[in-house]
All heavy atoms as TSV, in Angstrom:
chain	resi	resn	atom	element	x	y	z
A	1	MET	N	N	-2.530	-9.142	4.919
A	1	MET	CA	C	-1.514	-9.088	3.812
A	1	MET	C	C	-0.513	-7.866	4.266
A	1	MET	O	O	-0.803	-6.841	4.701
A	1	MET	CB	C	-2.050	-8.578	2.572
A	1	MET	CG	C	-0.982	-8.272	1.393
A	1	MET	SD	S	-1.788	-7.653	-0.065
A	1	MET	CE	C	-2.731	-8.983	-0.627
A	2	ARG	N	N	0.734	-8.297	4.170
A	2	ARG	CA	C	1.865	-7.347	4.610
A	2	ARG	C	C	2.276	-6.514	3.348
A	2	ARG	O	O	2.048	-6.898	2.234
A	2	ARG	CB	C	3.197	-8.183	4.972
A	2	ARG	CG	C	2.787	-8.924	6.266
A	2	ARG	CD	C	4.059	-9.780	6.738
A	2	ARG	NE	N	5.234	-8.856	6.837
A	2	ARG	CZ	C	6.433	-9.088	6.484
A	2	ARG	NH1	N	6.641	-10.344	5.927
A	2	ARG	NH2	N	7.459	-8.287	6.664
A	3	THR	N	N	2.636	-5.277	3.749
A	3	THR	CA	C	2.970	-4.371	2.657
A	3	THR	C	C	4.221	-3.611	3.060
A	3	THR	O	O	4.584	-3.579	4.291
A	3	THR	CB	C	1.939	-3.301	2.350
A	3	THR	OG1	O	1.873	-2.195	3.394
A	3	THR	CG2	C	0.532	-3.860	2.241
A	4	ARG	N	N	4.862	-2.887	2.175
A	4	ARG	CA	C	6.000	-2.037	2.339
A	4	ARG	C	C	5.589	-0.581	2.516
A	4	ARG	O	O	6.474	0.256	2.389
A	4	ARG	CB	C	7.067	-2.183	1.256
A	4	ARG	CG	C	7.745	-3.641	1.318
A	4	ARG	CD	C	8.836	-3.748	0.192
A	4	ARG	NE	N	9.777	-2.644	0.457
A	4	ARG	CZ	C	10.301	-2.143	-0.649
A	4	ARG	NH1	N	10.126	-2.540	-1.900
A	4	ARG	NH2	N	11.171	-1.166	-0.521
A	5	ILE	N	N	4.308	-0.325	2.378
A	5	ILE	CA	C	3.939	1.104	2.356
A	5	ILE	C	C	4.542	2.010	3.447
A	5	ILE	O	O	5.059	3.048	3.077
A	5	ILE	CB	C	2.373	1.156	2.280
A	5	ILE	CG1	C	1.861	0.458	1.070
A	5	ILE	CG2	C	1.922	2.674	2.268
A	5	ILE	CD1	C	0.276	0.372	1.030
A	6	ARG	N	N	4.428	1.638	4.688
A	6	ARG	CA	C	4.949	2.363	5.807
A	6	ARG	C	C	6.502	2.701	5.519
A	6	ARG	O	O	6.819	3.841	5.607
A	6	ARG	CB	C	4.792	1.772	7.117
A	6	ARG	CG	C	5.299	2.560	8.233
A	6	ARG	CD	C	5.010	1.923	9.601
A	6	ARG	NE	N	3.591	2.075	9.819
A	6	ARG	CZ	C	2.850	1.174	10.493
A	6	ARG	NH1	N	3.428	0.152	11.028
A	6	ARG	NH2	N	1.551	1.375	10.721
A	7	GLU	N	N	7.158	1.617	5.158
A	7	GLU	CA	C	8.573	1.842	4.956
A	7	GLU	C	C	8.904	2.811	3.749
A	7	GLU	O	O	9.716	3.692	3.847
A	7	GLU	CB	C	9.228	0.453	4.529
A	7	GLU	CG	C	10.502	0.479	3.979
A	7	GLU	CD	C	10.915	-0.969	3.416
A	7	GLU	OE1	O	10.262	-2.018	3.699
A	7	GLU	OE2	O	11.954	-1.000	2.723
A	8	LEU	N	N	8.124	2.605	2.637
A	8	LEU	CA	C	8.275	3.465	1.444
A	8	LEU	C	C	7.957	4.946	1.816
A	8	LEU	O	O	8.560	5.827	1.335
A	8	LEU	CB	C	7.415	2.913	0.304
A	8	LEU	CG	C	7.894	1.645	-0.200
A	8	LEU	CD1	C	6.843	1.022	-1.194
A	8	LEU	CD2	C	9.205	1.593	-1.003
A	9	ARG	N	N	6.788	5.102	2.570
A	9	ARG	CA	C	6.432	6.449	2.971
A	9	ARG	C	C	7.579	7.102	3.811
A	9	ARG	O	O	7.838	8.258	3.588
A	9	ARG	CB	C	5.227	6.390	3.821
A	9	ARG	CG	C	3.907	6.487	3.155
A	9	ARG	CD	C	2.712	6.689	4.047
A	9	ARG	NE	N	2.753	5.977	5.401
A	9	ARG	CZ	C	3.121	6.572	6.558
A	9	ARG	NH1	N	3.495	7.789	6.539
A	9	ARG	NH2	N	3.101	5.813	7.593
A	10	ARG	N	N	8.019	6.437	4.745
A	10	ARG	CA	C	9.128	6.958	5.654
A	10	ARG	C	C	10.319	7.336	4.886
A	10	ARG	O	O	10.931	8.381	5.159
A	10	ARG	CB	C	9.361	6.061	6.712
A	10	ARG	CG	C	8.211	5.915	7.816
A	10	ARG	CD	C	8.528	5.048	8.897
A	10	ARG	NE	N	7.367	5.144	9.916
A	10	ARG	CZ	C	7.284	4.241	10.946
A	10	ARG	NH1	N	8.020	3.375	11.022
A	10	ARG	NH2	N	6.275	4.393	11.715
A	11	GLU	N	N	10.862	6.502	3.925
A	11	GLU	CA	C	11.959	6.810	3.044
A	11	GLU	C	C	11.762	8.135	2.406
A	11	GLU	O	O	12.702	8.800	2.163
A	11	GLU	CB	C	12.143	5.682	2.121
A	11	GLU	CG	C	12.722	4.415	2.553
A	11	GLU	CD	C	12.770	3.324	1.667
A	11	GLU	OE1	O	12.489	3.559	0.425
A	11	GLU	OE2	O	13.173	2.204	1.976
A	12	ARG	N	N	10.446	8.511	1.948
A	12	ARG	CA	C	10.263	9.537	1.156
A	12	ARG	C	C	9.617	10.781	2.091
A	12	ARG	O	O	9.259	11.764	1.569
A	12	ARG	CB	C	9.261	9.258	-0.011
A	12	ARG	CG	C	9.939	8.398	-1.021
A	12	ARG	CD	C	8.941	7.705	-1.896
A	12	ARG	NE	N	9.567	6.901	-2.925
A	12	ARG	CZ	C	9.943	5.611	-2.801
A	12	ARG	NH1	N	10.031	5.080	-1.578
A	12	ARG	NH2	N	10.560	5.067	-3.813
A	13	ARG	N	N	9.609	10.441	3.347
A	13	ARG	CA	C	9.157	11.488	4.257
A	13	ARG	C	C	7.702	11.925	3.989
A	13	ARG	O	O	7.468	13.131	3.968
A	13	ARG	CB	C	10.115	12.656	4.455
A	13	ARG	CG	C	11.406	12.171	4.969
A	13	ARG	CD	C	12.407	13.241	5.102
A	13	ARG	NE	N	13.684	12.568	5.354
A	13	ARG	CZ	C	14.663	13.192	5.970
A	13	ARG	NH1	N	14.491	14.310	6.445
A	13	ARG	NH2	N	15.841	12.465	6.231
A	14	LEU	N	N	6.826	11.048	3.584
A	14	LEU	CA	C	5.372	11.269	3.438
A	14	LEU	C	C	4.550	10.859	4.554
A	14	LEU	O	O	4.786	9.831	5.260
A	14	LEU	CB	C	4.912	10.421	2.197
A	14	LEU	CG	C	5.404	10.701	0.852
A	14	LEU	CD1	C	5.145	9.665	-0.107
A	14	LEU	CD2	C	5.039	12.038	0.398
A	15	SER	N	N	3.605	11.662	4.812
A	15	SER	CA	C	2.565	11.374	5.836
A	15	SER	C	C	1.600	10.305	5.212
A	15	SER	O	O	1.490	10.195	3.952
A	15	SER	CB	C	1.889	12.401	6.419
A	15	SER	OG	O	1.077	13.159	5.434
A	16	GLN	N	N	0.716	9.610	5.983
A	16	GLN	CA	C	-0.437	8.967	5.532
A	16	GLN	C	C	-1.276	9.789	4.742
A	16	GLN	O	O	-1.756	9.312	3.636
A	16	GLN	CB	C	-1.110	8.147	6.552
A	16	GLN	CG	C	-0.207	7.211	7.294
A	16	GLN	CD	C	-0.910	6.470	8.415
A	16	GLN	OE1	O	-1.692	7.122	9.059
A	16	GLN	NE2	N	-0.553	5.276	8.671
A	17	ALA	N	N	-1.540	10.969	5.155
A	17	ALA	CA	C	-2.442	11.942	4.395
A	17	ALA	C	C	-1.794	12.361	3.146
A	17	ALA	O	O	-2.554	12.403	2.097
A	17	ALA	CB	C	-2.755	13.246	5.298
A	18	ASP	N	N	-0.483	12.552	3.053
A	18	ASP	CA	C	0.112	12.900	1.825
A	18	ASP	C	C	-0.149	11.765	0.770
A	18	ASP	O	O	-0.411	12.055	-0.416
A	18	ASP	CB	C	1.635	13.127	1.996
A	18	ASP	CG	C	1.900	14.388	2.775
A	18	ASP	OD1	O	1.113	15.291	2.845
A	18	ASP	OD2	O	2.970	14.434	3.364
A	19	LEU	N	N	0.188	10.558	1.202
A	19	LEU	CA	C	0.071	9.336	0.259
A	19	LEU	C	C	-1.404	9.276	-0.136
A	19	LEU	O	O	-1.744	9.036	-1.461
A	19	LEU	CB	C	0.587	8.203	0.895
A	19	LEU	CG	C	0.369	6.861	-0.006
A	19	LEU	CD1	C	1.107	6.976	-1.321
A	19	LEU	CD2	C	0.905	5.661	0.800
A	20	ALA	N	N	-2.281	9.506	0.789
A	20	ALA	CA	C	-3.766	9.206	0.476
A	20	ALA	C	C	-4.218	10.314	-0.526
A	20	ALA	O	O	-4.967	9.879	-1.535
A	20	ALA	CB	C	-4.599	9.400	1.766
A	21	ASP	N	N	-3.775	11.482	-0.413
A	21	ASP	CA	C	-4.165	12.529	-1.288
A	21	ASP	C	C	-3.611	12.217	-2.708
A	21	ASP	O	O	-4.288	12.412	-3.794
A	21	ASP	CB	C	-3.642	13.891	-0.874
A	21	ASP	CG	C	-4.345	14.520	0.316
A	21	ASP	OD1	O	-5.493	13.990	0.534
A	21	ASP	OD2	O	-3.832	15.452	0.984
A	22	ALA	N	N	-2.364	11.674	-2.803
A	22	ALA	CA	C	-1.745	11.493	-4.025
A	22	ALA	C	C	-2.392	10.329	-4.849
A	22	ALA	O	O	-2.419	10.420	-6.168
A	22	ALA	CB	C	-0.258	11.083	-3.676
A	23	VAL	N	N	-2.960	9.391	-4.066
A	23	VAL	CA	C	-3.670	8.221	-4.777
A	23	VAL	C	C	-5.086	8.143	-4.723
A	23	VAL	O	O	-5.793	7.169	-5.201
A	23	VAL	CB	C	-3.090	6.857	-4.193
A	23	VAL	CG1	C	-1.604	6.802	-4.478
A	23	VAL	CG2	C	-3.466	6.595	-2.738
A	24	GLY	N	N	-5.611	9.232	-4.190
A	24	GLY	CA	C	-7.133	9.483	-4.185
A	24	GLY	C	C	-7.905	8.541	-3.310
A	24	GLY	O	O	-8.964	8.004	-3.567
A	25	THR	N	N	-7.367	8.519	-2.085
A	25	THR	CA	C	-8.151	7.697	-1.078
A	25	THR	C	C	-8.082	8.578	0.357
A	25	THR	O	O	-7.674	9.692	0.341
A	25	THR	CB	C	-7.601	6.287	-0.866
A	25	THR	OG1	O	-8.464	5.505	-0.093
A	25	THR	CG2	C	-6.183	6.208	-0.265
A	26	THR	N	N	-8.418	7.865	1.392
A	26	THR	CA	C	-8.394	8.549	2.668
A	26	THR	C	C	-7.272	8.124	3.536
A	26	THR	O	O	-6.763	7.097	3.288
A	26	THR	CB	C	-9.606	8.251	3.518
A	26	THR	OG1	O	-9.757	6.949	3.812
A	26	THR	CG2	C	-10.913	8.729	2.744
A	27	ARG	N	N	-6.834	8.898	4.479
A	27	ARG	CA	C	-5.765	8.523	5.400
A	27	ARG	C	C	-6.116	7.303	6.185
A	27	ARG	O	O	-5.271	6.406	6.432
A	27	ARG	CB	C	-5.416	9.676	6.417
A	27	ARG	CG	C	-4.341	9.362	7.375
A	27	ARG	CD	C	-4.255	10.394	8.524
A	27	ARG	NE	N	-5.437	10.264	9.305
A	27	ARG	CZ	C	-5.863	9.492	10.232
A	27	ARG	NH1	N	-5.111	8.339	10.409
A	27	ARG	NH2	N	-6.973	9.580	10.852
A	28	GLN	N	N	-7.408	7.193	6.509
A	28	GLN	CA	C	-7.843	5.943	7.329
A	28	GLN	C	C	-7.580	4.664	6.452
A	28	GLN	O	O	-7.293	3.661	7.017
A	28	GLN	CB	C	-9.270	6.188	7.662
A	28	GLN	CG	C	-9.470	7.225	8.711
A	28	GLN	CD	C	-9.761	8.661	8.065
A	28	GLN	OE1	O	-9.452	8.842	6.878
A	28	GLN	NE2	N	-10.230	9.516	8.940
A	29	THR	N	N	-7.779	4.786	5.136
A	29	THR	CA	C	-7.638	3.674	4.303
A	29	THR	C	C	-6.173	3.190	4.282
A	29	THR	O	O	-5.758	2.109	4.386
A	29	THR	CB	C	-8.211	3.924	2.689
A	29	THR	OG1	O	-9.530	4.103	2.843
A	29	THR	CG2	C	-7.846	2.719	1.910
A	30	ILE	N	N	-5.307	4.272	4.104
A	30	ILE	CA	C	-3.828	3.949	4.167
A	30	ILE	C	C	-3.446	3.394	5.446
A	30	ILE	O	O	-2.723	2.327	5.558
A	30	ILE	CB	C	-3.036	5.257	3.822
A	30	ILE	CG1	C	-3.372	5.852	2.461
A	30	ILE	CG2	C	-1.506	5.009	3.986
A	30	ILE	CD1	C	-3.004	4.979	1.264
A	31	THR	N	N	-3.885	3.819	6.575
A	31	THR	CA	C	-3.723	3.296	7.907
A	31	THR	C	C	-4.141	1.799	8.025
A	31	THR	O	O	-3.333	1.012	8.374
A	31	THR	CB	C	-4.401	4.139	8.955
A	31	THR	OG1	O	-3.998	5.462	9.021
A	31	THR	CG2	C	-4.124	3.492	10.328
A	32	SER	N	N	-5.403	1.662	7.464
A	32	SER	CA	C	-5.852	0.261	7.448
A	32	SER	C	C	-5.134	-0.768	6.707
A	32	SER	O	O	-4.811	-1.929	7.172
A	32	SER	CB	C	-7.305	0.203	7.040
A	32	SER	OG	O	-8.088	0.926	7.986
A	33	ILE	N	N	-4.610	-0.238	5.513
A	33	ILE	CA	C	-3.726	-1.146	4.685
A	33	ILE	C	C	-2.359	-1.438	5.412
A	33	ILE	O	O	-1.974	-2.604	5.458
A	33	ILE	CB	C	-3.461	-0.487	3.259
A	33	ILE	CG1	C	-4.831	-0.388	2.589
A	33	ILE	CG2	C	-2.519	-1.241	2.494
A	33	ILE	CD1	C	-4.733	0.472	1.276
A	34	GLU	N	N	-1.819	-0.366	5.892
A	34	GLU	CA	C	-0.479	-0.650	6.670
A	34	GLU	C	C	-0.516	-1.484	7.738
A	34	GLU	O	O	0.358	-2.287	8.024
A	34	GLU	CB	C	-0.019	0.789	7.117
A	34	GLU	CG	C	0.482	1.632	6.018
A	34	GLU	CD	C	1.127	2.980	6.552
A	34	GLU	OE1	O	1.135	3.312	7.696
A	34	GLU	OE2	O	1.597	3.679	5.709
A	35	VAL	N	N	-1.662	-1.564	8.569
A	35	VAL	CA	C	-1.824	-2.567	9.641
A	35	VAL	C	C	-2.337	-3.832	9.325
A	35	VAL	O	O	-2.552	-4.655	10.239
A	35	VAL	CB	C	-2.445	-1.799	10.897
A	35	VAL	CG1	C	-1.734	-0.500	11.355
A	35	VAL	CG2	C	-3.887	-1.440	10.611
A	36	GLY	N	N	-2.849	-4.014	8.104
A	36	GLY	CA	C	-3.206	-5.364	7.690
A	36	GLY	C	C	-4.798	-5.477	8.018
A	36	GLY	O	O	-5.277	-6.622	7.838
A	37	LYS	N	N	-5.520	-4.435	8.306
A	37	LYS	CA	C	-6.903	-4.585	8.547
A	37	LYS	C	C	-7.737	-4.457	7.242
A	37	LYS	O	O	-8.835	-4.769	7.203
A	37	LYS	CB	C	-7.418	-3.596	9.504
A	37	LYS	CG	C	-6.848	-3.746	10.926
A	37	LYS	CD	C	-7.468	-2.715	11.880
A	37	LYS	CE	C	-7.022	-3.078	13.337
A	37	LYS	NZ	N	-7.740	-2.226	14.210
A	38	TYR	N	N	-7.155	-4.063	6.190
A	38	TYR	CA	C	-7.878	-3.905	4.960
A	38	TYR	C	C	-6.873	-4.195	3.855
A	38	TYR	O	O	-5.707	-3.881	3.800
A	38	TYR	CB	C	-8.195	-2.367	4.756
A	38	TYR	CG	C	-8.901	-1.946	3.451
A	38	TYR	CD1	C	-10.220	-2.411	3.170
A	38	TYR	CD2	C	-8.231	-1.295	2.456
A	38	TYR	CE1	C	-10.817	-1.985	1.997
A	38	TYR	CE2	C	-8.779	-0.893	1.352
A	38	TYR	CZ	C	-10.131	-1.270	1.099
A	38	TYR	OH	O	-10.711	-0.913	-0.070
A	39	THR	N	N	-7.412	-4.943	2.785
A	39	THR	CA	C	-6.679	-5.285	1.577
A	39	THR	C	C	-6.999	-4.274	0.524
A	39	THR	O	O	-8.223	-4.189	0.182
A	39	THR	CB	C	-6.945	-6.705	1.226
A	39	THR	OG1	O	-6.658	-7.619	2.312
A	39	THR	CG2	C	-6.159	-7.076	-0.088
A	40	ALA	N	N	-6.055	-3.631	-0.069
A	40	ALA	CA	C	-6.296	-2.784	-1.163
A	40	ALA	C	C	-6.976	-3.338	-2.319
A	40	ALA	O	O	-6.545	-4.573	-2.685
A	40	ALA	CB	C	-4.989	-2.011	-1.473
A	41	SER	N	N	-7.865	-2.611	-2.945
A	41	SER	CA	C	-8.341	-3.099	-4.274
A	41	SER	C	C	-7.309	-3.093	-5.216
A	41	SER	O	O	-6.271	-2.440	-5.130
A	41	SER	CB	C	-9.602	-2.243	-4.751
A	41	SER	OG	O	-8.930	-0.886	-4.935
A	42	LEU	N	N	-7.510	-3.873	-6.283
A	42	LEU	CA	C	-6.444	-3.856	-7.406
A	42	LEU	C	C	-6.155	-2.505	-7.960
A	42	LEU	O	O	-4.971	-2.019	-8.119
A	42	LEU	CB	C	-6.858	-4.870	-8.425
A	42	LEU	CG	C	-5.839	-5.038	-9.583
A	42	LEU	CD1	C	-4.487	-5.475	-9.051
A	42	LEU	CD2	C	-6.409	-6.002	-10.619
A	43	PRO	N	N	-7.178	-1.617	-8.209
A	43	PRO	CA	C	-6.890	-0.352	-8.736
A	43	PRO	C	C	-6.141	0.584	-7.749
A	43	PRO	O	O	-5.159	1.298	-8.113
A	43	PRO	CB	C	-8.288	0.281	-9.011
A	43	PRO	CG	C	-9.144	-0.962	-9.227
A	43	PRO	CD	C	-8.576	-2.061	-8.295
A	44	LEU	N	N	-6.505	0.467	-6.409
A	44	LEU	CA	C	-5.870	1.238	-5.503
A	44	LEU	C	C	-4.304	0.665	-5.330
A	44	LEU	O	O	-3.318	1.542	-5.280
A	44	LEU	CB	C	-6.494	1.154	-4.155
A	44	LEU	CG	C	-5.869	2.041	-3.082
A	44	LEU	CD1	C	-5.546	3.449	-3.343
A	44	LEU	CD2	C	-6.711	1.877	-1.750
A	45	ALA	N	N	-4.194	-0.604	-5.297
A	45	ALA	CA	C	-2.831	-1.146	-5.136
A	45	ALA	C	C	-1.934	-0.725	-6.261
A	45	ALA	O	O	-0.786	-0.396	-6.165
A	45	ALA	CB	C	-2.963	-2.743	-5.120
A	46	HIS	N	N	-2.570	-0.771	-7.569
A	46	HIS	CA	C	-1.857	-0.224	-8.730
A	46	HIS	C	C	-1.383	1.234	-8.531
A	46	HIS	O	O	-0.280	1.585	-8.798
A	46	HIS	CB	C	-2.728	-0.412	-9.977
A	46	HIS	CG	C	-1.981	-0.002	-11.187
A	46	HIS	ND1	N	-2.201	1.243	-11.821
A	46	HIS	CD2	C	-1.135	-0.628	-12.073
A	46	HIS	CE1	C	-1.498	1.283	-12.887
A	46	HIS	NE2	N	-0.858	0.163	-13.010
A	47	LYS	N	N	-2.296	2.099	-8.001
A	47	LYS	CA	C	-2.064	3.492	-7.886
A	47	LYS	C	C	-0.927	3.717	-6.998
A	47	LYS	O	O	0.006	4.497	-7.132
A	47	LYS	CB	C	-3.246	4.284	-7.395
A	47	LYS	CG	C	-4.250	4.440	-8.432
A	47	LYS	CD	C	-5.457	5.250	-7.903
A	47	LYS	CE	C	-6.577	5.428	-8.975
A	47	LYS	NZ	N	-7.785	6.058	-8.218
A	48	ILE	N	N	-0.900	2.964	-5.766
A	48	ILE	CA	C	0.082	3.049	-4.765
A	48	ILE	C	C	1.457	2.619	-5.283
A	48	ILE	O	O	2.453	3.278	-5.152
A	48	ILE	CB	C	-0.327	2.286	-3.557
A	48	ILE	CG1	C	-1.489	2.915	-2.741
A	48	ILE	CG2	C	0.901	2.182	-2.556
A	48	ILE	CD1	C	-2.134	1.960	-1.777
A	49	ALA	N	N	1.473	1.485	-5.986
A	49	ALA	CA	C	2.699	1.009	-6.528
A	49	ALA	C	C	3.290	1.966	-7.525
A	49	ALA	O	O	4.478	2.274	-7.542
A	49	ALA	CB	C	2.538	-0.449	-7.224
A	50	ARG	N	N	2.418	2.365	-8.480
A	50	ARG	CA	C	2.876	3.312	-9.510
A	50	ARG	C	C	3.519	4.691	-8.867
A	50	ARG	O	O	4.494	5.235	-9.375
A	50	ARG	CB	C	1.615	3.574	-10.433
A	50	ARG	CG	C	1.993	4.309	-11.708
A	50	ARG	CD	C	0.793	4.299	-12.647
A	50	ARG	NE	N	1.150	5.109	-13.882
A	50	ARG	CZ	C	0.293	5.532	-14.654
A	50	ARG	NH1	N	-0.923	5.217	-14.521
A	50	ARG	NH2	N	0.732	6.227	-15.671
A	51	TYR	N	N	2.682	5.070	-7.834
A	51	TYR	CA	C	3.165	6.385	-7.122
A	51	TYR	C	C	4.634	6.199	-6.682
A	51	TYR	O	O	5.474	7.051	-6.740
A	51	TYR	CB	C	2.289	6.656	-5.996
A	51	TYR	CG	C	2.706	7.845	-5.211
A	51	TYR	CD1	C	2.294	9.227	-5.624
A	51	TYR	CD2	C	3.516	7.713	-3.947
A	51	TYR	CE1	C	2.798	10.274	-4.874
A	51	TYR	CE2	C	3.943	8.913	-3.359
A	51	TYR	CZ	C	3.536	10.201	-3.856
A	51	TYR	OH	O	3.990	11.250	-3.153
A	52	PHE	N	N	4.995	5.028	-6.146
A	52	PHE	CA	C	6.272	4.806	-5.632
A	52	PHE	C	C	7.302	4.360	-6.827
A	52	PHE	O	O	8.521	4.138	-6.545
A	52	PHE	CB	C	6.339	3.749	-4.576
A	52	PHE	CG	C	5.871	4.277	-3.446
A	52	PHE	CD1	C	4.535	3.692	-2.763
A	52	PHE	CD2	C	6.393	5.348	-2.670
A	52	PHE	CE1	C	3.962	4.279	-1.588
A	52	PHE	CE2	C	5.830	5.850	-1.444
A	52	PHE	CZ	C	4.698	5.211	-0.898
A	53	GLY	N	N	6.769	4.166	-7.991
A	53	GLY	CA	C	7.612	3.666	-9.145
A	53	GLY	C	C	7.991	2.291	-9.042
A	53	GLY	O	O	9.028	1.828	-9.495
A	54	LEU	N	N	7.183	1.468	-8.435
A	54	LEU	CA	C	7.357	-0.035	-8.247
A	54	LEU	C	C	6.203	-0.767	-8.836
A	54	LEU	O	O	5.191	-0.238	-9.151
A	54	LEU	CB	C	7.523	-0.302	-6.778
A	54	LEU	CG	C	8.610	0.489	-5.949
A	54	LEU	CD1	C	8.408	0.225	-4.432
A	54	LEU	CD2	C	9.905	0.046	-6.501
A	55	THR	N	N	6.445	-2.066	-8.860
A	55	THR	CA	C	5.334	-3.033	-9.204
A	55	THR	C	C	4.516	-3.293	-7.905
A	55	THR	O	O	4.959	-3.176	-6.726
A	55	THR	CB	C	5.939	-4.314	-9.768
A	55	THR	OG1	O	6.603	-5.039	-8.770
A	55	THR	CG2	C	6.912	-4.134	-10.914
A	56	ILE	N	N	3.298	-3.815	-8.245
A	56	ILE	CA	C	2.524	-4.213	-7.119
A	56	ILE	C	C	3.166	-5.232	-6.171
A	56	ILE	O	O	3.142	-5.161	-5.014
A	56	ILE	CB	C	1.137	-4.803	-7.596
A	56	ILE	CG1	C	0.256	-3.617	-8.306
A	56	ILE	CG2	C	0.370	-5.444	-6.548
A	56	ILE	CD1	C	-0.959	-3.958	-8.980
A	57	GLU	N	N	3.872	-6.274	-6.843
A	57	GLU	CA	C	4.559	-7.318	-6.067
A	57	GLU	C	C	5.721	-6.662	-5.239
A	57	GLU	O	O	6.017	-7.320	-4.259
A	57	GLU	CB	C	5.078	-8.373	-7.017
A	57	GLU	CG	C	3.987	-9.134	-7.791
A	57	GLU	CD	C	3.412	-8.470	-8.975
A	57	GLU	OE1	O	3.938	-7.349	-9.281
A	57	GLU	OE2	O	2.506	-9.046	-9.480
A	58	GLU	N	N	6.265	-5.553	-5.646
A	58	GLU	CA	C	7.305	-4.998	-4.751
A	58	GLU	C	C	6.758	-4.261	-3.566
A	58	GLU	O	O	7.584	-3.998	-2.697
A	58	GLU	CB	C	8.172	-3.991	-5.748
A	58	GLU	CG	C	8.976	-4.724	-6.671
A	58	GLU	CD	C	9.673	-3.763	-7.649
A	58	GLU	OE1	O	8.885	-2.869	-8.326
A	58	GLU	OE2	O	10.892	-3.909	-7.872
A	59	VAL	N	N	5.474	-3.865	-3.556
A	59	VAL	CA	C	4.899	-3.220	-2.526
A	59	VAL	C	C	4.093	-4.074	-1.604
A	59	VAL	O	O	4.085	-3.945	-0.327
A	59	VAL	CB	C	4.012	-1.967	-3.027
A	59	VAL	CG1	C	3.440	-1.307	-2.020
A	59	VAL	CG2	C	4.893	-1.085	-3.926
A	60	PHE	N	N	3.404	-5.099	-2.202
A	60	PHE	CA	C	2.448	-5.868	-1.501
A	60	PHE	C	C	2.948	-7.326	-1.374
A	60	PHE	O	O	3.472	-7.823	-2.464
A	60	PHE	CB	C	1.167	-5.906	-2.125
A	60	PHE	CG	C	0.377	-4.598	-2.035
A	60	PHE	CD1	C	0.587	-3.677	-3.030
A	60	PHE	CD2	C	-0.423	-4.336	-1.004
A	60	PHE	CE1	C	-0.006	-2.371	-2.994
A	60	PHE	CE2	C	-1.040	-2.969	-0.938
A	60	PHE	CZ	C	-0.815	-2.140	-1.934
A	61	ASP	N	N	2.960	-7.969	-0.218
A	61	ASP	CA	C	3.507	-9.338	-0.121
A	61	ASP	C	C	2.251	-10.385	-0.245
A	61	ASP	O	O	1.494	-10.366	0.599
A	61	ASP	CB	C	4.096	-9.484	1.328
A	61	ASP	CG	C	4.618	-10.880	1.535
A	61	ASP	OD1	O	4.549	-11.781	0.661
A	61	ASP	OD2	O	5.188	-11.076	2.718
A	62	PHE	N	N	2.348	-11.050	-1.246
A	62	PHE	CA	C	1.320	-12.002	-1.662
A	62	PHE	C	C	1.622	-13.522	-1.101
A	62	PHE	O	O	0.845	-14.420	-1.378
A	62	PHE	CB	C	0.964	-12.114	-3.184
A	62	PHE	CG	C	0.290	-10.765	-3.646
A	62	PHE	CD1	C	1.153	-9.875	-4.275
A	62	PHE	CD2	C	-0.984	-10.521	-3.557
A	62	PHE	CE1	C	0.660	-8.671	-4.737
A	62	PHE	CE2	C	-1.435	-9.346	-3.997
A	62	PHE	CZ	C	-0.736	-8.406	-4.600
A	63	SER	N	N	2.730	-13.572	-0.398
A	63	SER	CA	C	3.119	-15.088	-0.030
A	63	SER	C	C	1.984	-15.749	0.763
A	63	SER	O	O	1.880	-16.944	0.672
A	63	SER	CB	C	4.432	-14.985	0.725
A	63	SER	OG	O	4.296	-14.191	1.833
A	64	GLU	N	N	1.363	-14.956	1.724
A	64	GLU	CA	C	0.323	-15.666	2.518
A	64	GLU	C	C	-0.842	-16.174	1.558
A	64	GLU	O	O	-1.414	-17.223	1.864
A	64	GLU	CB	C	-0.253	-14.682	3.619
A	64	GLU	CG	C	0.736	-14.356	4.657
A	64	GLU	CD	C	0.241	-13.301	5.674
A	64	GLU	OE1	O	-0.830	-12.832	5.442
A	64	GLU	OE2	O	1.043	-12.890	6.379
A	65	ILE	N	N	-1.164	-15.421	0.580
A	65	ILE	CA	C	-2.247	-15.798	-0.275
A	65	ILE	C	C	-1.839	-16.915	-1.135
A	65	ILE	O	O	-2.676	-18.006	-1.280
A	65	ILE	CB	C	-2.670	-14.570	-1.181
A	65	ILE	CG1	C	-3.266	-13.551	-0.326
A	65	ILE	CG2	C	-3.677	-15.075	-2.313
A	65	ILE	CD1	C	-3.582	-12.219	-1.067
A	66	ASP	N	N	-0.557	-17.031	-1.626
A	66	ASP	CA	C	-0.036	-18.072	-2.452
A	66	ASP	C	C	-0.091	-19.364	-1.612
A	66	ASP	O	O	-0.429	-20.339	-2.188
A	66	ASP	CB	C	1.360	-17.821	-2.861
A	66	ASP	CG	C	1.473	-16.741	-3.938
A	66	ASP	OD1	O	0.325	-16.326	-4.459
A	66	ASP	OD2	O	2.497	-16.117	-4.104
A	67	GLU	N	N	0.132	-19.315	-0.313
A	67	GLU	CA	C	0.300	-20.492	0.528
A	67	GLU	C	C	-1.203	-21.060	0.718
A	67	GLU	O	O	-1.322	-22.326	0.855
A	67	GLU	CB	C	0.763	-20.219	1.915
A	67	GLU	CG	C	2.292	-19.974	1.827
A	67	GLU	CD	C	2.803	-19.403	3.183
A	67	GLU	OE1	O	2.035	-19.380	4.129
A	67	GLU	OE2	O	3.906	-19.012	3.230
A	68	GLU	N	N	-2.229	-20.305	0.603
A	68	GLU	CA	C	-3.624	-20.813	0.859
A	68	GLU	C	C	-4.112	-21.495	-0.478
A	68	GLU	O	O	-5.132	-22.251	-0.464
A	68	GLU	CB	C	-4.470	-19.648	1.079
A	68	GLU	CG	C	-4.229	-19.071	2.480
A	68	GLU	CD	C	-5.052	-17.737	2.745
A	68	GLU	OE1	O	-5.879	-17.480	1.898
A	68	GLU	OE2	O	-4.796	-17.125	3.788
A	69	LEU	N	N	-3.495	-21.344	-1.627
A	69	LEU	CA	C	-4.071	-21.826	-2.879
A	69	LEU	C	C	-3.676	-23.263	-3.040
A	69	LEU	O	O	-2.760	-23.967	-2.657
A	69	LEU	CB	C	-3.543	-21.015	-4.169
A	69	LEU	CG	C	-3.964	-19.592	-4.146
A	69	LEU	CD1	C	-3.410	-18.950	-5.256
A	69	LEU	CD2	C	-5.543	-19.550	-4.244
């Protein structure tokens, strides 16, 4: 799943560790989400989107999932 997390972090000059601390996860989890090796749980996706003041759909690209249905 593609996300805008890296782009959003860079716009705000946040490190992966900064974002991880803010949403209660690890830097490794943020890294894995950014490179597509891990799909965030719904609660974590909500925390990340809320942190940036966006909806989940504005941060996470669900188009690949929609095509499979």
